[in-house]
C-alpha positions as CSV (number, residue, x, y, z in Angstrom):
1,A,-6.4,8.3,-6.7
2,K,-6.4,10.4,-3.5
3,A,-8.7,13.4,-4.0
4,G,-10.2,16.2,-2.0
5,D,-13.9,16.9,-1.4
6,E,-14.2,19.0,-4.6
7,G,-12.9,16.2,-6.9
8,K,-9.4,17.7,-7.3
9,L,-6.6,15.1,-7.1
10,F,-3.7,15.3,-4.7
11,G,-1.2,14.9,-7.5
12,S,-2.1,13.7,-10.9
13,V,-2.7,10.6,-13.0
14,G,-0.1,10.4,-15.8
15,T,1.2,8.0,-18.5
16,S,3.0,5.8,-16.0
17,D,-0.1,5.4,-13.8
18,I,-2.2,4.6,-16.8
19,A,0.2,2.0,-18.2
20,E,0.5,0.3,-14.8
21,A,-3.3,0.1,-14.5
22,I,-3.6,-1.4,-18.0
23,G,-0.9,-3.9,-17.0
24,V,-2.9,-4.9,-13.9
25,A,-5.9,-5.5,-16.2
26,G,-3.8,-8.0,-18.2
27,V,-2.4,-6.0,-21.2
28,S,1.2,-5.0,-21.2
29,I,2.0,-1.6,-22.7
30,E,4.8,1.0,-22.2
31,R,4.2,4.4,-20.8
32,H,5.4,6.1,-24.0
33,E,2.5,4.4,-25.9
34,V,-0.1,6.3,-23.8
35,R,-1.0,9.6,-25.5
36,L,-2.0,12.6,-23.2
37,P,-1.9,15.7,-25.5
38,E,-3.4,17.9,-22.8
39,G,-1.2,16.5,-20.0
40,A,-1.9,14.5,-16.9
41,F,-5.3,14.4,-15.3
42,R,-5.8,16.4,-12.1
43,Q,-9.6,15.9,-11.6
44,L,-11.9,12.9,-10.9
45,G,-13.9,11.9,-13.9
46,E,-14.1,9.9,-17.1
47,Y,-11.6,10.5,-19.9
48,Q,-10.9,9.2,-23.4
49,V,-7.2,8.2,-23.7
50,G,-5.4,7.4,-26.9
51,I,-3.0,4.4,-27.0
52,H,-0.4,4.3,-29.9
53,L,0.6,0.7,-30.2
54,H,2.3,0.7,-33.6
55,T,2.7,3.0,-36.6
56,D,-0.7,2.1,-38.0
57,V,-2.3,0.8,-34.8
58,N,-4.1,3.2,-32.5
59,A,-6.7,2.5,-29.9
60,E,-8.8,4.5,-27.5
61,I,-9.7,3.5,-24.0
62,T,-12.0,5.1,-21.4
63,L,-10.2,5.9,-18.2
64,V,-12.2,6.5,-15.0
65,V,-10.4,8.3,-12.3
66,E,-12.1,7.6,-8.9
67,A,-11.4,8.7,-5.4
68,E,-9.8,6.1,-3.1
């Protein structure tokens, strides 16, 4: 993502961005399956993101937000 010198993003990384990045990696998911209880990410860093695939199927991925 585009970011300033202090690590703050110009914009944010939300569910659509995460679902798209996972799709590029070869796994197709919908944006409503991505769980962000605290909202979109606005800083560079490493985050744990919950993925709700089915009623009893939940997964957790590590998301790394890096500057372009």
